[in-house]
Each structure stands twice: as C-alpha cells, then as structure tokens.
Predicted model as a PDB file, atoms N, CA, C, CB and O in Angstrom, pLDDT in the B-factor column:
MODEL        1                                                                  
ATOM      1  N   MET A   1      68.105  88.734  89.950  1.00 66.00           N  
ATOM      2  CA  MET A   1      69.221  89.231  90.691  1.00 66.00           C  
ATOM      3  C   MET A   1      70.488  88.878  89.926  1.00 66.00           C  
ATOM      4  CB  MET A   1      69.239  88.661  92.123  1.00 66.00           C  
ATOM      5  O   MET A   1      70.591  87.807  89.327  1.00 66.00           O  
ATOM      6  N   SER A   2      71.411  89.760  89.954  1.00 71.00           N  
ATOM      7  CA  SER A   2      72.720  89.523  89.360  1.00 71.00           C  
ATOM      8  C   SER A   2      73.763  89.718  90.449  1.00 71.00           C  
ATOM      9  CB  SER A   2      72.982  90.474  88.141  1.00 71.00           C  
ATOM     10  O   SER A   2      73.698  90.679  91.215  1.00 71.00           O  
ATOM     11  N   THR A   3      74.723  88.805  90.516  1.00 73.00           N  
ATOM     12  CA  THR A   3      75.716  88.917  91.572  1.00 73.00           C  
ATOM     13  C   THR A   3      77.018  88.229  91.194  1.00 73.00           C  
ATOM     14  CB  THR A   3      75.176  88.333  92.860  1.00 73.00           C  
ATOM     15  O   THR A   3      77.033  87.315  90.369  1.00 73.00           O  
ATOM     16  N   HIS A   4      78.103  88.672  91.801  1.00 71.00           N  
ATOM     17  CA  HIS A   4      79.375  87.963  91.729  1.00 71.00           C  
ATOM     18  C   HIS A   4      79.593  87.168  92.999  1.00 71.00           C  
ATOM     19  CB  HIS A   4      80.537  88.942  91.502  1.00 71.00           C  
ATOM     20  O   HIS A   4      80.586  86.449  93.114  1.00 71.00           O  
ATOM     21  N   ASP A   5      78.678  87.283  93.961  1.00 78.00           N  
ATOM     22  CA  ASP A   5      78.795  86.586  95.243  1.00 78.00           C  
ATOM     23  C   ASP A   5      78.199  85.186  95.104  1.00 78.00           C  
ATOM     24  CB  ASP A   5      78.081  87.382  96.383  1.00 78.00           C  
ATOM     25  O   ASP A   5      76.999  84.989  95.298  1.00 78.00           O  
ATOM     26  N   LEU A   6      79.049  84.220  94.768  1.00 77.00           N  
ATOM     27  CA  LEU A   6      78.577  82.868  94.504  1.00 77.00           C  
ATOM     28  C   LEU A   6      78.032  82.172  95.746  1.00 77.00           C  
ATOM     29  CB  LEU A   6      79.688  82.050  93.921  1.00 77.00           C  
ATOM     30  O   LEU A   6      77.324  81.172  95.625  1.00 77.00           O  
ATOM     31  N   SER A   7      78.347  82.678  96.934  1.00 85.00           N  
ATOM     32  CA  SER A   7      77.809  82.066  98.145  1.00 85.00           C  
ATOM     33  C   SER A   7      76.286  82.220  98.229  1.00 85.00           C  
ATOM     34  CB  SER A   7      78.465  82.684  99.378  1.00 85.00           C  
ATOM     35  O   SER A   7      75.628  81.460  98.940  1.00 85.00           O  
ATOM     36  N   LEU A   8      75.727  83.189  97.513  1.00 84.00           N  
ATOM     37  CA  LEU A   8      74.270  83.344  97.497  1.00 84.00           C  
ATOM     38  C   LEU A   8      73.582  82.136  96.882  1.00 84.00           C  
ATOM     39  CB  LEU A   8      73.881  84.601  96.732  1.00 84.00           C  
ATOM     40  O   LEU A   8      72.413  81.871  97.165  1.00 84.00           O  
ATOM     41  N   LEU A   9      74.310  81.400  96.037  1.00 80.00           N  
ATOM     42  CA  LEU A   9      73.728  80.217  95.407  1.00 80.00           C  
ATOM     43  C   LEU A   9      73.471  79.100  96.411  1.00 80.00           C  
ATOM     44  CB  LEU A   9      74.640  79.714  94.305  1.00 80.00           C  
ATOM     45  O   LEU A   9      72.743  78.154  96.112  1.00 80.00           O  
ATOM     46  N   ASP A  10      74.057  79.201  97.591  1.00 87.00           N  
ATOM     47  CA  ASP A  10      73.901  78.177  98.622  1.00 87.00           C  
ATOM     48  C   ASP A  10      72.768  78.472  99.601  1.00 87.00           C  
ATOM     49  CB  ASP A  10      75.186  78.027  99.382  1.00 87.00           C  
ATOM     50  O   ASP A  10      72.478  77.653 100.473  1.00 87.00           O  
ATOM     51  N   ILE A  11      72.134  79.615  99.470  1.00 91.00           N  
ATOM     52  CA  ILE A  11      71.042  79.985 100.370  1.00 91.00           C  
ATOM     53  C   ILE A  11      69.740  79.407  99.813  1.00 91.00           C  
ATOM     54  CB  ILE A  11      70.943  81.543 100.534  1.00 91.00           C  
ATOM     55  O   ILE A  11      69.298  79.811  98.738  1.00 91.00           O  
ATOM     56  N   PRO A  12      69.116  78.457 100.541  1.00 92.00           N  
ATOM     57  CA  PRO A  12      67.917  77.785 100.018  1.00 92.00           C  
ATOM     58  C   PRO A  12      66.799  78.736  99.606  1.00 92.00           C  
ATOM     59  CB  PRO A  12      67.389  76.837 101.045  1.00 92.00           C  
ATOM     60  O   PRO A  12      66.116  78.490  98.612  1.00 92.00           O  
ATOM     61  N   GLU A  13      66.604  79.813 100.354  1.00 90.00           N  
ATOM     62  CA  GLU A  13      65.520  80.749 100.022  1.00 90.00           C  
ATOM     63  C   GLU A  13      65.742  81.419  98.674  1.00 90.00           C  
ATOM     64  CB  GLU A  13      65.390  81.814 101.106  1.00 90.00           C  
ATOM     65  O   GLU A  13      64.784  81.877  98.049  1.00 90.00           O  
ATOM     66  N   ILE A  14      66.968  81.483  98.222  1.00 86.00           N  
ATOM     67  CA  ILE A  14      67.273  82.028  96.897  1.00 86.00           C  
ATOM     68  C   ILE A  14      67.372  80.903  95.880  1.00 86.00           C  
ATOM     69  CB  ILE A  14      68.586  82.842  96.926  1.00 86.00           C  
ATOM     70  O   ILE A  14      66.749  80.957  94.819  1.00 86.00           O  
ATOM     71  N   ALA A  15      68.156  79.886  96.207  1.00 84.00           N  
ATOM     72  CA  ALA A  15      68.420  78.794  95.262  1.00 84.00           C  
ATOM     73  C   ALA A  15      67.154  78.063  94.836  1.00 84.00           C  
ATOM     74  CB  ALA A  15      69.386  77.807  95.872  1.00 84.00           C  
ATOM     75  O   ALA A  15      67.062  77.609  93.696  1.00 84.00           O  
ATOM     76  N   ASN A  16      66.182  77.941  95.726  1.00 87.00           N  
ATOM     77  CA  ASN A  16      64.949  77.214  95.402  1.00 87.00           C  
ATOM     78  C   ASN A  16      64.063  77.949  94.404  1.00 87.00           C  
ATOM     79  CB  ASN A  16      64.167  76.953  96.660  1.00 87.00           C  
ATOM     80  O   ASN A  16      63.168  77.345  93.813  1.00 87.00           O  
ATOM     81  N   PHE A  17      64.299  79.239  94.210  1.00 86.00           N  
ATOM     82  CA  PHE A  17      63.441  80.031  93.331  1.00 86.00           C  
ATOM     83  C   PHE A  17      64.192  80.718  92.203  1.00 86.00           C  
ATOM     84  CB  PHE A  17      62.716  81.058  94.133  1.00 86.00           C  
ATOM     85  O   PHE A  17      63.621  81.541  91.487  1.00 86.00           O  
ATOM     86  N   ALA A  18      65.457  80.391  92.038  1.00 85.00           N  
ATOM     87  CA  ALA A  18      66.274  81.082  91.043  1.00 85.00           C  
ATOM     88  C   ALA A  18      66.885  80.081  90.067  1.00 85.00           C  
ATOM     89  CB  ALA A  18      67.381  81.906  91.728  1.00 85.00           C  
ATOM     90  O   ALA A  18      67.180  78.940  90.424  1.00 85.00           O  
ATOM     91  N   ASP A  19      67.066  80.529  88.843  1.00 85.00           N  
ATOM     92  CA  ASP A  19      67.791  79.756  87.847  1.00 85.00           C  
ATOM     93  C   ASP A  19      69.187  80.344  87.719  1.00 85.00           C  
ATOM     94  CB  ASP A  19      67.048  79.755  86.473  1.00 85.00           C  
ATOM     95  O   ASP A  19      69.358  81.563  87.702  1.00 85.00           O  
ATOM     96  N   LYS A  20      70.177  79.476  87.631  1.00 85.00           N  
ATOM     97  CA  LYS A  20      71.551  79.942  87.438  1.00 85.00           C  
ATOM     98  C   LYS A  20      71.777  80.148  85.940  1.00 85.00           C  
ATOM     99  CB  LYS A  20      72.594  78.921  88.036  1.00 85.00           C  
ATOM    100  O   LYS A  20      71.674  79.212  85.146  1.00 85.00           O  
ATOM    101  N   VAL A  21      72.084  81.376  85.577  1.00 88.00           N  
ATOM    102  CA  VAL A  21      72.393  81.710  84.187  1.00 88.00           C  
ATOM    103  C   VAL A  21      73.558  82.697  84.184  1.00 88.00           C  
ATOM    104  CB  VAL A  21      71.141  82.310  83.447  1.00 88.00           C  
ATOM    105  O   VAL A  21      73.869  83.303  85.209  1.00 88.00           O  
ATOM    106  N   HIS A  22      74.192  82.853  83.037  1.00 87.00           N  
ATOM    107  CA  HIS A  22      75.324  83.775  82.958  1.00 87.00           C  
ATOM    108  C   HIS A  22      75.519  84.266  81.528  1.00 87.00           C  
ATOM    109  CB  HIS A  22      76.608  83.099  83.467  1.00 87.00           C  
ATOM    110  O   HIS A  22      74.998  83.690  80.573  1.00 87.00           O  
ATOM    111  N   PHE A  23      76.281  85.343  81.412  1.00 86.00           N  
ATOM    112  CA  PHE A  23      76.764  85.837  80.123  1.00 86.00           C  
ATOM    113  C   PHE A  23      78.215  85.396  79.987  1.00 86.00           C  
ATOM    114  CB  PHE A  23      76.623  87.407  80.004  1.00 86.00           C  
ATOM    115  O   PHE A  23      78.868  85.073  80.980  1.00 86.00           O  
ATOM    116  N   GLN A  24      78.708  85.385  78.778  1.00 86.00           N  
ATOM    117  CA  GLN A  24      80.111  85.054  78.544  1.00 86.00           C  
ATOM    118  C   GLN A  24      80.817  86.282  77.992  1.00 86.00           C  
ATOM    119  CB  GLN A  24      80.252  83.846  77.569  1.00 86.00           C  
ATOM    120  O   GLN A  24      80.300  86.978  77.118  1.00 86.00           O  
ATOM    121  N   GLU A  25      82.009  86.533  78.521  1.00 85.00           N  
ATOM    122  CA  GLU A  25      82.759  87.706  78.103  1.00 85.00           C  
ATOM    123  C   GLU A  25      83.930  87.308  77.219  1.00 85.00           C  
ATOM    124  CB  GLU A  25      83.252  88.486  79.319  1.00 85.00           C  
ATOM    125  O   GLU A  25      84.337  86.148  77.166  1.00 85.00           O  
ATOM    126  N   ALA A  26      84.452  88.302  76.534  1.00 85.00           N  
ATOM    127  CA  ALA A  26      85.662  88.115  75.732  1.00 85.00           C  
ATOM    128  C   ALA A  26      86.560  89.318  75.986  1.00 85.00           C  
ATOM    129  CB  ALA A  26      85.330  87.958  74.192  1.00 85.00           C  
ATOM    130  O   ALA A  26      86.090  90.452  76.075  1.00 85.00           O  
ATOM    131  N   PHE A  27      87.849  89.056  76.100  1.00 81.00           N  
ATOM    132  CA  PHE A  27      88.832  90.119  76.261  1.00 81.00           C  
ATOM    133  C   PHE A  27      89.648  90.231  74.992  1.00 81.00           C  
ATOM    134  CB  PHE A  27      89.746  89.859  77.480  1.00 81.00           C  
ATOM    135  O   PHE A  27      90.086  89.226  74.433  1.00 81.00           O  
ATOM    136  N   VAL A  28      89.849  91.451  74.543  1.00 81.00           N  
ATOM    137  CA  VAL A  28      90.729  91.707  73.408  1.00 81.00           C  
ATOM    138  C   VAL A  28      91.620  92.887  73.775  1.00 81.00           C  
ATOM    139  CB  VAL A  28      89.911  91.992  72.093  1.00 81.00           C  
ATOM    140  O   VAL A  28      91.227  93.751  74.558  1.00 81.00           O  
ATOM    141  N   VAL A  29      92.803  92.918  73.212  1.00 80.00           N  
ATOM    142  CA  VAL A  29      93.710  94.036  73.434  1.00 80.00           C  
ATOM    143  C   VAL A  29      93.832  94.804  72.130  1.00 80.00           C  
ATOM    144  CB  VAL A  29      95.108  93.551  73.940  1.00 80.00           C  
ATOM    145  O   VAL A  29      94.255  94.259  71.111  1.00 80.00           O  
ATOM    146  N   LYS A  30      93.459  96.074  72.174  1.00 82.00           N  
ATOM    147  CA  LYS A  30      93.533  96.950  71.012  1.00 82.00           C  
ATOM    148  C   LYS A  30      94.437  98.121  71.354  1.00 82.00           C  
ATOM    149  CB  LYS A  30      92.119  97.441  70.578  1.00 82.00           C  
ATOM    150  O   LYS A  30      94.176  98.860  72.303  1.00 82.00           O  
ATOM    151  N   ASN A  31      95.496  98.289  70.580  1.00 86.00           N  
ATOM    152  CA  ASN A  31      96.445  99.381  70.814  1.00 86.00           C  
ATOM    153  C   ASN A  31      96.956  99.393  72.256  1.00 86.00           C  
ATOM    154  CB  ASN A  31      95.792 100.721  70.487  1.00 86.00           C  
ATOM    155  O   ASN A  31      97.128 100.455  72.855  1.00 86.00           O  
ATOM    156  N   GLY A  32      97.198  98.191  72.808  1.00 79.00           N  
ATOM    157  CA  GLY A  32      97.718  98.076  74.156  1.00 79.00           C  
ATOM    158  C   GLY A  32      96.694  98.255  75.255  1.00 79.00           C  
ATOM    159  O   GLY A  32      97.049  98.250  76.434  1.00 79.00           O  
ATOM    160  N   LYS A  33      95.433  98.412  74.895  1.00 78.00           N  
ATOM    161  CA  LYS A  33      94.380  98.625  75.879  1.00 78.00           C  
ATOM    162  C   LYS A  33      93.443  97.412  75.896  1.00 78.00           C  
ATOM    163  CB  LYS A  33      93.590  99.928  75.568  1.00 78.00           C  
ATOM    164  O   LYS A  33      92.913  97.017  74.858  1.00 78.00           O  
ATOM    165  N   ALA A  34      93.247  96.831  77.069  1.00 74.00           N  
ATOM    166  CA  ALA A  34      92.353  95.680  77.204  1.00 74.00           C  
ATOM    167  C   ALA A  34      90.902  96.144  77.172  1.00 74.00           C  
ATOM    168  CB  ALA A  34      92.644  94.906  78.513  1.00 74.00           C  
ATOM    169  O   ALA A  34      90.534  97.130  77.810  1.00 74.00           O  
ATOM    170  N   GLU A  35      90.100  95.424  76.427  1.00 82.00           N  
ATOM    171  CA  GLU A  35      88.668  95.707  76.368  1.00 82.00           C  
ATOM    172  C   GLU A  35      87.906  94.417  76.633  1.00 82.00           C  
ATOM    173  CB  GLU A  35      88.267  96.318  74.989  1.00 82.00           C  
ATOM    174  O   GLU A  35      88.296  93.345  76.172  1.00 82.00           O  
ATOM    175  N   MET A  36      86.825  94.534  77.374  1.00 81.00           N  
ATOM    176  CA  MET A  36      85.973  93.393  77.664  1.00 81.00           C  
ATOM    177  C   MET A  36      84.643  93.610  76.954  1.00 81.00           C  
ATOM    178  CB  MET A  36      85.773  93.204  79.206  1.00 81.00           C  
ATOM    179  O   MET A  36      84.081  94.705  76.985  1.00 81.00           O  
ATOM    180  N   SER A  37      84.149  92.561  76.318  1.00 84.00           N  
ATOM    181  CA  SER A  37      82.855  92.673  75.656  1.00 84.00           C  
ATOM    182  C   SER A  37      82.019  91.440  75.967  1.00 84.00           C  
ATOM    183  CB  SER A  37      83.027  92.847  74.126  1.00 84.00           C  
ATOM    184  O   SER A  37      82.555  90.392  76.330  1.00 84.00           O  
ATOM    185  N   PHE A  38      80.724  91.568  75.826  1.00 85.00           N  
ATOM    186  CA  PHE A  38      79.774  90.485  76.062  1.00 85.00           C  
ATOM    187  C   PHE A  38      78.929  90.305  74.815  1.00 85.00           C  
ATOM    188  CB  PHE A  38      78.880  90.774  77.304  1.00 85.00           C  
ATOM    189  O   PHE A  38      78.672  91.270  74.095  1.00 85.00           O  
ATOM    190  N   ASP A  39      78.495  89.081  74.553  1.00 85.00           N  
ATOM    191  CA  ASP A  39      77.579  88.870  73.428  1.00 85.00           C  
ATOM    192  C   ASP A  39      76.120  88.893  73.892  1.00 85.00           C  
ATOM    193  CB  ASP A  39      77.890  87.534  72.729  1.00 85.00           C  
ATOM    194  O   ASP A  39      75.208  88.849  73.066  1.00 85.00           O  
ATOM    195  N   TYR A  40      75.894  88.961  75.207  1.00 89.00           N  
ATOM    196  CA  TYR A  40      74.561  89.082  75.811  1.00 89.00           C  
ATOM    197  C   TYR A  40      73.635  87.918  75.469  1.00 89.00           C  
ATOM    198  CB  TYR A  40      73.919  90.372  75.370  1.00 89.00           C  
ATOM    199  O   TYR A  40      72.419  88.094  75.383  1.00 89.00           O  
ATOM    200  N   ARG A  41      74.205  86.737  75.275  1.00 92.00           N  
ATOM    201  CA  ARG A  41      73.415  85.512  75.135  1.00 92.00           C  
ATOM    202  C   ARG A  41      73.338  84.864  76.510  1.00 92.00           C  
ATOM    203  CB  ARG A  41      74.044  84.528  74.069  1.00 92.00           C  
ATOM    204  O   ARG A  41      74.364  84.605  77.138  1.00 92.00           O  
ATOM    205  N   ILE A  42      72.138  84.606  76.970  1.00 92.00           N  
ATOM    206  CA  ILE A  42      71.966  83.964  78.272  1.00 92.00           C  
ATOM    207  C   ILE A  42      72.330  82.495  78.140  1.00 92.00           C  
ATOM    208  CB  ILE A  42      70.507  84.130  78.800  1.00 92.00           C  
ATOM    209  O   ILE A  42      71.814  81.786  77.275  1.00 92.00           O  
ATOM    210  N   ARG A  43      73.230  82.048  79.014  1.00 92.00           N  
ATOM    211  CA  ARG A  43      73.662  80.652  79.025  1.00 92.00           C  
ATOM    212  C   ARG A  43      73.268  80.028  80.358  1.00 92.00           C  
ATOM    213  CB  ARG A  43      75.202  80.534  78.788  1.00 92.00           C  
ATOM    214  O   ARG A  43      73.303  80.682  81.401  1.00 92.00           O  
ATOM    215  N   ALA A  44      72.896  78.764  80.306  1.00 92.00           N  
ATOM    216  CA  ALA A  44      72.480  78.060  81.518  1.00 92.00           C  
ATOM    217  C   ALA A  44      73.680  77.782  82.420  1.00 92.00           C  
ATOM    218  CB  ALA A  44      71.769  76.744  81.159  1.00 92.00           C  
ATOM    219  O   ALA A  44      74.795  77.567  81.944  1.00 92.00           O  
ATOM    220  N   GLY A  45      73.432  77.790  83.719  1.00 86.00           N  
ATOM    221  CA  GLY A  45      74.443  77.404  84.686  1.00 86.00           C  
ATOM    222  C   GLY A  45      75.264  78.566  85.202  1.00 86.00           C  
ATOM    223  O   GLY A  45      75.126  79.712  84.773  1.00 86.00           O  
ATOM    224  N   GLU A  46      76.127  78.216  86.146  1.00 82.00           N  
ATOM    225  CA  GLU A  46      77.033  79.182  86.760  1.00 82.00           C  
ATOM    226  C   GLU A  46      78.147  79.543  85.778  1.00 82.00           C  
ATOM    227  CB  GLU A  46      77.627  78.619  88.077  1.00 82.00           C  
ATOM    228  O   GLU A  46      78.598  78.694  85.009  1.00 82.00           O  
ATOM    229  N   ALA A  47      78.583  80.781  85.802  1.00 80.00           N  
ATOM    230  CA  ALA A  47      79.671  81.221  84.923  1.00 80.00           C  
ATOM    231  C   ALA A  47      80.929  80.402  85.186  1.00 80.00           C  
ATOM    232  CB  ALA A  47      79.962  82.725  85.122  1.00 80.00           C  
ATOM    233  O   ALA A  47      81.243  80.083  86.333  1.00 80.00           O  
ATOM    234  N   GLN A  48      81.634  80.070  84.133  1.00 78.00           N  
ATOM    235  CA  GLN A  48      82.849  79.282  84.244  1.00 78.00           C  
ATOM    236  C   GLN A  48      84.099  80.158  84.311  1.00 78.00           C  
ATOM    237  CB  GLN A  48      82.950  78.328  83.078  1.00 78.00           C  
ATOM    238  O   GLN A  48      85.188  79.659  84.597  1.00 78.00           O  
ATOM    239  N   SER A  49      83.956  81.420  84.059  1.00 75.00           N  
ATOM    240  CA  SER A  49      85.096  82.334  84.126  1.00 75.00           C  
ATOM    241  C   SER A  49      84.844  83.367  85.209  1.00 75.00           C  
ATOM    242  CB  SER A  49      85.343  83.024  82.757  1.00 75.00           C  
ATOM    243  O   SER A  49      83.712  83.552  85.657  1.00 75.00           O  
ATOM    244  N   ARG A  50      85.881  84.021  85.616  1.00 73.00           N  
ATOM    245  CA  ARG A  50      85.793  85.076  86.628  1.00 73.00           C  
ATOM    246  C   ARG A  50      86.323  86.355  86.001  1.00 73.00           C  
ATOM    247  CB  ARG A  50      86.596  84.704  87.933  1.00 73.00           C  
ATOM    248  O   ARG A  50      87.511  86.659  86.102  1.00 73.00           O  
ATOM    249  N   ASN A  51      85.429  87.110  85.347  1.00 72.00           N  
ATOM    250  CA  ASN A  51      85.877  88.261  84.567  1.00 72.00           C  
ATOM    251  C   ASN A  51      86.476  89.372  85.418  1.00 72.00           C  
ATOM    252  CB  ASN A  51      84.732  88.807  83.775  1.00 72.00           C  
ATOM    253  O   ASN A  51      87.312  90.124  84.918  1.00 72.00           O  
ATOM    254  N   ALA A  52      86.088  89.507  86.668  1.00 75.00           N  
ATOM    255  CA  ALA A  52      86.680  90.561  87.500  1.00 75.00           C  
ATOM    256  C   ALA A  52      88.167  90.298  87.707  1.00 75.00           C  
ATOM    257  CB  ALA A  52      85.956  90.653  88.865  1.00 75.00           C  
ATOM    258  O   ALA A  52      88.973  91.228  87.669  1.00 75.00           O  
ATOM    259  N   ILE A  53      88.536  89.038  87.927  1.00 76.00           N  
ATOM    260  CA  ILE A  53      89.944  88.688  88.104  1.00 76.00           C  
ATOM    261  C   ILE A  53      90.705  88.922  86.810  1.00 76.00           C  
ATOM    262  CB  ILE A  53      90.093  87.222  88.557  1.00 76.00           C  
ATOM    263  O   ILE A  53      91.793  89.498  86.826  1.00 76.00           O  
ATOM    264  N   ALA A  54      90.148  88.484  85.694  1.00 73.00           N  
ATOM    265  CA  ALA A  54      90.803  88.696  84.402  1.00 73.00           C  
ATOM    266  C   ALA A  54      90.961  90.188  84.110  1.00 73.00           C  
ATOM    267  CB  ALA A  54      90.003  88.017  83.275  1.00 73.00           C  
ATOM    268  O   ALA A  54      91.999  90.613  83.602  1.00 73.00           O  
ATOM    269  N   LEU A  55      89.954  90.972  84.423  1.00 75.00           N  
ATOM    270  CA  LEU A  55      90.026  92.415  84.190  1.00 75.00           C  
ATOM    271  C   LEU A  55      91.118  93.053  85.043  1.00 75.00           C  
ATOM    272  CB  LEU A  55      88.672  93.073  84.487  1.00 75.00           C  
ATOM    273  O   LEU A  55      91.855  93.912  84.558  1.00 75.00           O  
ATOM    274  N   MET A  56      91.232  92.649  86.301  1.00 78.00           N  
ATOM    275  CA  MET A  56      92.281  93.196  87.157  1.00 78.00           C  
ATOM    276  C   MET A  56      93.666  92.867  86.604  1.00 78.00           C  
ATOM    277  CB  MET A  56      92.140  92.656  88.585  1.00 78.00           C  
ATOM    278  O   MET A  56      94.559  93.713  86.625  1.00 78.00           O  
ATOM    279  N   LYS A  57      93.847  91.650  86.113  1.00 77.00           N  
ATOM    280  CA  LYS A  57      95.129  91.277  85.516  1.00 77.00           C  
ATOM    281  C   LYS A  57      95.420  92.113  84.275  1.00 77.00           C  
ATOM    282  CB  LYS A  57      95.139  89.786  85.159  1.00 77.00           C  
ATOM    283  O   LYS A  57      96.555  92.540  84.064  1.00 77.00           O  
ATOM    284  N   HIS A  58      94.395  92.350  83.453  1.00 73.00           N  
ATOM    285  CA  HIS A  58      94.581  93.123  82.221  1.00 73.00           C  
ATOM    286  C   HIS A  58      94.978  94.569  82.487  1.00 73.00           C  
ATOM    287  CB  HIS A  58      93.314  93.095  81.401  1.00 73.00           C  
ATOM    288  O   HIS A  58      95.674  95.182  81.677  1.00 73.00           O  
ATOM    289  N   ILE A  59      94.540  95.113  83.616  1.00 76.00           N  
ATOM    290  CA  ILE A  59      94.912  96.503  83.897  1.00 76.00           C  
ATOM    291  C   ILE A  59      96.188  96.589  84.728  1.00 76.00           C  
ATOM    292  CB  ILE A  59      93.774  97.218  84.623  1.00 76.00           C  
ATOM    293  O   ILE A  59      96.605  97.676  85.127  1.00 76.00           O  
ATOM    294  N   GLY A  60      96.815  95.419  84.991  1.00 80.00           N  
ATOM    295  CA  GLY A  60      98.111  95.422  85.627  1.00 80.00           C  
ATOM    296  C   GLY A  60      98.141  95.260  87.122  1.00 80.00           C  
ATOM    297  O   GLY A  60      99.195  95.441  87.732  1.00 80.00           O  
ATOM    298  N   LEU A  61      97.016  94.924  87.745  1.00 83.00           N  
ATOM    299  CA  LEU A  61      97.016  94.716  89.189  1.00 83.00           C  
ATOM    300  C   LEU A  61      97.636  93.364  89.519  1.00 83.00           C  
ATOM    301  CB  LEU A  61      95.583  94.808  89.756  1.00 83.00           C  
ATOM    302  O   LEU A  61      97.352  92.362  88.863  1.00 83.00           O  
ATOM    303  N   GLU A  62      98.476  93.348  90.533  1.00 79.00           N  
ATOM    304  CA  GLU A  62      99.094  92.104  90.985  1.00 79.00           C  
ATOM    305  C   GLU A  62      98.119  91.383  91.926  1.00 79.00           C  
ATOM    306  CB  GLU A  62     100.465  92.382  91.699  1.00 79.00           C  
ATOM    307  O   GLU A  62      97.620  91.968  92.888  1.00 79.00           O  
ATOM    308  N   LEU A  63      97.866  90.130  91.635  1.00 75.00           N  
ATOM    309  CA  LEU A  63      96.981  89.339  92.476  1.00 75.00           C  
ATOM    310  C   LEU A  63      97.796  88.309  93.237  1.00 75.00           C  
ATOM    311  CB  LEU A  63      95.884  88.654  91.635  1.00 75.00           C  
ATOM    312  O   LEU A  63      98.604  87.591  92.648  1.00 75.00           O  
ATOM    313  N   GLY A  64      97.586  88.237  94.548  1.00 69.00           N  
ATOM    314  CA  GLY A  64      98.373  87.330  95.372  1.00 69.00           C  
ATOM    315  C   GLY A  64      97.727  86.068  95.526  1.00 69.00           C  
ATOM    316  O   GLY A  64      98.256  85.180  96.195  1.00 69.00           O  
TER     317      GLY A  64                                                      
ENDMDL                                                                          
END                                                                             
C-alpha cells in the first residue's frame, strides 16, 4: 500500500503487517518551471519530507 495518510501507520491491523519505506524526491527549477523527480531507491522508515506541500509551494499556492 502506498499512502500520504500517515494516520494509517497507527492502525494495528496495518502496522503489525507492514514495513515503513519511502522514496526520496528532488525538486529542481528549469526555465522557471519546478520539476519533481525520484531516484526510486527504497529507503527504510517514514518519509522525512512532505513532497505534496513542497509541490504546492513550487506552483505558487499560498499555504496557511
């Protein structure tokens, strides 16, 4: 399962049978356009970044 809903990690029926892994993303700006890329290496543990928030900022959305 893949999810951005971190609360699922607290459900014993899921947490007891799942390993926490993540991909790492990189943002670059080319010709004024933000691009997100992944290296597709599986890393152990919960993701340390929140790429959806970073992506929203890159496209100019105001976050409160």
